[in-house]
One Martini backbone bead per residue (centre of mass of N, CA, C, O) as a GRO file, in nm:
protein
  159
    1MET     BB    1  18.950   2.371  12.453
    2LYS     BB    2  18.849   2.641  12.567
    3ARG     BB    3  19.065   2.812  12.430
    4THR     BB    4  18.988   2.744  12.139
    5LEU     BB    5  18.695   2.845  12.151
    6LEU     BB    6  18.766   3.133  12.229
    7LEU     BB    7  18.937   3.199  11.977
    8ILE     BB    8  18.715   3.145  11.771
    9GLY     BB    9  18.515   3.353  11.883
   10ILE     BB   10  18.696   3.602  11.847
   11PHE     BB   11  18.742   3.571  11.545
   12ALA     BB   12  18.444   3.581  11.457
   13PHE     BB   13  18.379   3.860  11.574
   14THR     BB   14  18.596   4.017  11.419
   15TYR     BB   15  18.498   3.946  11.135
   16VAL     BB   16  18.211   4.062  11.157
   17ALA     BB   17  18.292   4.352  11.245
   18ALA     BB   18  18.472   4.413  10.989
   19ASN     BB   19  18.213   4.349  10.775
   20ALA     BB   20  18.047   4.566  10.866
   21GLN     BB   21  17.879   4.831  10.870
   22ARG     BB   22  17.987   5.165  10.865
   23ARG     BB   23  17.997   5.450  10.985
   24VAL     BB   24  17.958   5.785  10.903
   25ASN     BB   25  18.204   6.036  10.868
   26GLU     BB   26  18.303   6.338  10.771
   27ARG     BB   27  18.617   6.272  10.753
   28ASP     BB   28  18.566   6.025  10.538
   29LEU     BB   29  18.479   6.229  10.278
   30LYS     BB   30  18.732   6.303  10.175
   31GLY     BB   31  18.740   6.384   9.856
   32VAL     BB   32  18.707   6.173   9.580
   33TRP     BB   33  18.425   6.004   9.421
   34LYS     BB   34  18.329   5.707   9.256
   35LEU     BB   35  18.083   5.585   9.060
   36VAL     BB   36  17.943   5.250   9.094
   37ILE     BB   37  17.801   5.006   8.868
   38ASP     BB   38  17.732   4.661   8.985
   39VAL     BB   39  17.622   4.463   8.747
   40ASP     BB   40  17.513   4.143   8.681
   41LYS     BB   41  17.519   4.027   8.367
   42ASP     BB   42  17.452   3.725   8.399
   43GLU     BB   43  17.189   3.763   8.558
   44VAL     BB   44  17.041   3.923   8.341
   45ARG     BB   45  17.063   3.710   8.116
   46GLU     BB   46  16.908   3.487   8.264
   47GLU     BB   47  16.639   3.641   8.277
   48ILE     BB   48  16.606   3.666   7.970
   49GLU     BB   49  16.611   3.354   7.904
   50ASP     BB   50  16.330   3.306   8.066
   51GLU     BB   51  16.189   3.411   7.835
   52ASP     BB   52  15.932   3.306   7.615
   53ASN     BB   53  15.955   3.549   7.433
   54ILE     BB   54  16.163   3.601   7.168
   55VAL     BB   55  16.120   3.902   7.109
   56ALA     BB   56  16.164   4.000   7.400
   57GLN     BB   57  16.448   3.880   7.428
   58ILE     BB   58  16.588   4.041   7.205
   59PHE     BB   59  16.514   4.320   7.309
   60ALA     BB   60  16.647   4.292   7.591
   61GLU     BB   61  16.936   4.239   7.492
   62THR     BB   62  16.975   4.505   7.342
   63ILE     BB   63  16.916   4.700   7.575
   64THR     BB   64  17.127   4.588   7.772
   65ASP     BB   65  17.380   4.639   7.603
   66PHE     BB   66  17.334   4.942   7.576
   67ALA     BB   67  17.339   5.008   7.881
   68PHE     BB   68  17.623   4.899   7.946
   69ASN     BB   69  17.773   5.092   7.751
   70ILE     BB   70  17.688   5.353   7.889
   71ILE     BB   71  17.794   5.303   8.176
   72GLU     BB   72  18.100   5.280   8.081
   73LYS     BB   73  18.093   5.604   7.967
   74ILE     BB   74  18.035   5.697   8.263
   75ASP     BB   75  18.150   5.967   8.481
   76ILE     BB   76  18.112   5.985   8.840
   77ARG     BB   77  18.166   6.254   9.076
   78PHE     BB   78  18.229   6.305   9.425
   79GLU     BB   79  18.213   6.606   9.647
   80PHE     BB   80  18.255   6.680   9.980
   81LEU     BB   81  18.152   6.968  10.123
   82PRO     BB   82  18.111   7.212  10.299
   83ASP     BB   83  17.800   7.259  10.432
   84ASN     BB   84  17.661   7.007  10.290
   85ARG     BB   85  17.793   6.995  10.014
   86LEU     BB   86  17.758   6.872   9.666
   87ARG     BB   87  17.972   6.759   9.410
   88VAL     BB   88  17.870   6.679   9.068
   89GLU     BB   89  18.052   6.499   8.818
   90THR     BB   90  17.987   6.462   8.464
   91ASN     BB   91  18.118   6.223   8.224
   92ALA     BB   92  17.990   6.228   7.879
   93PHE     BB   93  18.075   6.212   7.565
   94GLY     BB   94  18.275   6.480   7.621
   95GLU     BB   95  18.095   6.580   7.859
   96THR     BB   96  18.054   6.831   8.117
   97ASP     BB   97  17.888   6.818   8.442
   98VAL     BB   98  17.774   7.041   8.707
   99GLU     BB   99  17.647   6.972   9.034
  100TYR     BB  100  17.438   7.047   9.319
  101SER     BB  101  17.407   6.941   9.658
  102GLU     BB  102  17.314   6.746   9.946
  103TRP     BB  103  17.418   6.643  10.282
  104HIS     BB  104  17.371   6.379  10.545
  105ILE     BB  105  17.420   6.273  10.884
  106ASN     BB  106  17.286   6.066  11.089
  107LYS     BB  107  17.259   5.911  11.402
  108ASP     BB  108  17.333   5.620  11.240
  109GLY     BB  109  17.554   5.688  11.008
  110GLU     BB  110  17.391   5.790  10.762
  111LEU     BB  111  17.406   5.870  10.425
  112TRP     BB  112  17.246   6.154  10.281
  113ILE     BB  113  17.124   6.231   9.949
  114SER     BB  114  17.033   6.478   9.752
  115ASP     BB  115  16.823   6.543   9.442
  116SER     BB  116  16.799   6.847   9.538
  117ASP     BB  117  16.774   7.181   9.649
  118HIS     BB  118  16.567   7.043   9.866
  119PHE     BB  119  16.668   6.942  10.175
  120ASN     BB  120  16.502   6.674  10.360
  121ILE     BB  121  16.506   6.561  10.663
  122GLY     BB  122  16.296   6.281  10.682
  123ASP     BB  123  16.184   6.208  10.421
  124ASP     BB  124  15.962   5.963  10.315
  125ASP     BB  125  16.066   5.938  10.006
  126GLU     BB  126  16.338   5.879  10.137
  127ASP     BB  127  16.543   5.549  10.117
  128ASP     BB  128  16.835   5.635  10.054
  129PHE     BB  129  17.164   5.515  10.151
  130TRP     BB  130  17.494   5.532  10.313
  131MET     BB  131  17.764   5.292  10.369
  132PHE     BB  132  18.019   5.131  10.495
  133ASP     BB  133  18.223   4.889  10.297
  134GLY     BB  134  18.494   4.930  10.390
  135LYS     BB  135  18.605   5.175  10.157
  136ASN     BB  136  18.311   5.187  10.073
  137LEU     BB  137  18.017   5.341   9.954
  138VAL     BB  138  17.702   5.201  10.007
  139ALA     BB  139  17.399   5.140   9.874
  140TYR     BB  140  17.079   5.172  10.033
  141GLU     BB  141  16.758   5.032  10.138
  142LYS     BB  142  16.463   5.092  10.286
  143SER     BB  143  16.241   4.880  10.407
  144HIS     BB  144  15.950   4.781  10.552
  145ASP     BB  145  16.133   4.597  10.769
  146GLY     BB  146  16.425   4.770  10.788
  147ARG     BB  147  16.606   4.657  10.590
  148LYS     BB  148  16.908   4.627  10.417
  149LYS     BB  149  16.984   4.689  10.066
  150ASN     BB  150  17.174   4.621   9.818
  151LYS     BB  151  17.218   4.822   9.498
  152GLU     BB  152  17.491   4.798   9.328
  153VAL     BB  153  17.600   5.072   9.462
  154TYR     BB  154  17.906   5.277   9.463
  155LEU     BB  155  18.168   5.442   9.641
  156THR     BB  156  18.502   5.530   9.543
  157PRO     BB  157  18.804   5.621   9.600
  158VAL     BB  158  19.022   5.852   9.469
  159GLN     BB  159  19.377   5.845   9.410
   0.00000   0.00000   0.00000
């Protein structure tokens, strides 16, 4: 019985450790990454249906469908370059745009990406970061109580 409980405990620990967020290392960022916005359409529609005002409900449904169609037509790729530079290529509606930004991995293994040309590590206004969850880099937000919340946005490696 003790042996069985020990094996179950080891299995449970291994399962939890394997599914926990993993630190980001520079070597893991090689290659091109595709940005995925994974919004639960059914959940959004349920929230719209809870609206009491029928005009607001119709308007929200129209805007939501329009937004989902746009998201599906935009392709955003990230390439982490040497010297903490980041190449972001956006393909939308037949047009391609390339911008550059910067990235940094902090002591906790969190990947921070700048949204401007002036990247300030530790800036209080910046609270979004990325961590590995399996093979994907998932976006998280630091909340007031310090917990990390999945933002339904992730980067997946391009094969």
